[in-house]
N, C-alpha and C positions, 0 to 999 in steps of 0.2 A: 778156949776162947769164947763169949757167947758172943751172939750174930745180931748185928744190927736190924730192925724191922722192914730198913730197906732191902736185905739180902734175904731176907726171910718171907714174913707174910706181906709185906708190901715189895715184894720182887717184881710182879707184874707188871710195876709201876718202869722197870729200869729200860725195856724196849723203849719205850714213847718218849725217854728222858731225850733221847738223841740219835738219829740215823746212823749207821754204822759205816756207811760208805762216806756223806755228805761230810761229816764232822769228825771222821777218825781216819780216813784216808790220807789226811796230807800229814798227823803226825806218822801214821805207819811207814810212809813212804821218808820218813826222817829217820824212823829207827832201825829202817832197812839199808838207808845209807850209810847208817853209823856201823853198823855189821859189818859191812863189805870192807869200810873203811881201815876198823882197826883191828879186823878177826888175823889171825895169823894161819888159818886154815880156810878153805872153803866153806861157806855156810850151807848148809843144807836142811837140818833139822834145827826147830826151834822150842825152848820150854817156854810158855805165857804165864810165870807164877803169880797168881792172885790174878786170872783171868776174868772173874766175874761173869756177867752175861756174853763172853765170846766177840766182842764188838772187835776186838784188836784183834783175834785170831781171823776173824770174819776178812780181813784187810792183809794180814800177814800171810794166809795160806795162798795166796796167788803166786806166791814166790817160795814159800817155804813147808817144809813138812811139821806141822804146828802139832804140838800138845798143850794141853792146858790145865792149870793145876789150880784148884779152888777149896775152900774148906767150906762154903755154903751150897747145899745140895738143890736149892731152889734157883740158884744164880747157873748151875751148873746144868739142870734140866734146860734154862734159855738157853745157854752157849751150846749145846748137843740139838737144839733145834735149828739153831741159827745157822751151824759148823756140823752138818751128820758127817761130812767123811773126816773130820779131827779127833784124836783120843781127848780124852776129860778123864780126870782123875781127881777125886776128891782128898784131900790132905792139907794138914797142916804146912803153911809154908816156912814154919820155925824148924821141922822136923820130919820133913816128908823124905822118902827113899825110894825110887822108881828103880834103880839096879841098872841104868845106862844113863850115858852120857851124853849134851847136845852141842852142836855147834856154837850156837848162841842161848842168850837165855834174856828175856824182858821180865823185869819186875818193874810193873806199873805203879799205880797210886794207890793198892792196896797194902803196900809197903808201909803207908801211912798211918795205921795200925798198929803199928810196934811203937809201945811207948817207953820202952825202957833201954839203954844201950845194947843190955843182953837180949834181948829180942831182936834187933839189928845187927847184931852179932851171927847168931843162931840162924836168921834167915840167909845174911851172905857165906855161912858156913855150908847151909844146905845147897847153896846154890854153887859153889864153889866144886864141891865134890860132883855135881852132875854137871858139870863143866870139863869138856874134852881139851886137852892139851892145846893151847892156842885159840881157843874159843875163848869170846867175850860175854859181859853181860852188860846191860844197861838198866838203871837205875836213878833215882834221885828223889827229892823230897818235894810237896809241894808247896811247903813253906817251911820256913828257920826260923831261929831265932830272930835273924838281920831282916826278914822279910815280912814277919806277921805283922799282920793288921787289928791291932785291940778293937772288938766289937762291930768287926766289916760285916753288911750284910748283903747279900745280892739275892736278886729274882728272876727264874727264869718261867717259863712257858711251853707245856709241849707243845710239840710241832702237830699242825694240825692233820697232815696226812700221815702221823703217826699213831693217833691217837683213836679206839675205837668210836663209833659213832653213836654219841651223847655223851659224852665224857669228856670233861675240861678239866687239865690239871696245873696247878702254880705251886711252884716248888719255891719256897725262901731260906736261906741258908745264912746261919749268923754265927760266927766264931766269936769265942771270947775265952780270955785266958785266965781264971780266977787265982791262981797262984804262978805269978811268972819266974820264980824261981825252982818250979818241976821243970818236967821233963813232957808236956801234955797241956792240952785244950782240949775244950768243950766245945763240939760243931753242933749245932743244933737244928736239925733239918723239918720244916714243918710242911704239910701238904693240902693243899686246898681242893679237894677232888668234888667237882660238881657231875651228878649223874642225872642227867637230863633234868639240868637245873637245882637239881635239890644238893646243898651243900654238906659233907660233912669233913672235918679237921682231924688227921694225923700228925702223930710226931717222935720225931725219931732224934734220941741222943747220941751222937757219935764221937767217941773220945779219940784223941789223934795226937800221935807224936809230937815233938817238936825240939830241935837241937841243931846249936852252933853249925854253919855248913860244914866247916873244918872239921868237927866230929864226924861225919860221915866218911871224909876223905880218910880220916886217920884209921878209921874203923875197917874200910876196906883195903887199905896197904897192910894193917895188921893180920889180914884174913891171908894176903898172900897177892894179891891183884897187882897189875901193874895200872896204874890209875890213869885216865885222862880225863878232862872236862870238856864238857859239851854246854849247849843251851838249845830250848826250844823255845818260840815264838808262838802265841798264839793272838788273838783279836786285843787283849787285853793284858795278858802279863808275859814275864820271863820265865822260864825254867831254868836251875841247873842242873843238868845231868851229869850221873857218871859212869864212864865206860871203864870197866873193869877188866882185863887181859889176863888169862891164866897162862902163865909163865912156861 
């Protein structure tokens, strides 16, 4: 799997995209509550699959022993810097083997890069192998075929308190599905980076999976999970989540 620039040469942008506590704490509290609600065992150890720069780990480590897994060396460097007390492993989320089981697994938005059903199955099979009996896995799509908005565009600015002196960054994200009959769409990210007032423009094309919501449920059931549905709401969106329990 090739790495997008945001997770490679532009990975330095990730820490200034959002504050790990101010913007991730509420979500992680929600995840923690789901772990405790649905797990059929006490939850102490958590595997964060697709951990990226470690912002979820930053919050979850307050309550759990967190291991992070990601394919990007640059993102893992950021995660280790933010969470020096946590363990991090470089691996492909579709075929990792860690030699141990965890009480809970979080597979957050990195799963969006799975663009075929077999990709999804591989991720969930790997997670199932690493989940202790009675353990719980939380995952879910950012977009589904039912919720996708063609040609939608969003604009963000880096927080001034997070940005190094002399640097301003504006992020533009545009989503477009060139072939609605297939299982992926294009998400183009454009970065307007001003360093001491001098502008440079960088762009990054992300290919994102897109499936009907019921295919997610069917695949999880087929893998062997007992499946529950949950929802997470932020300021502008409502996301469907699946909570899978290992029987």
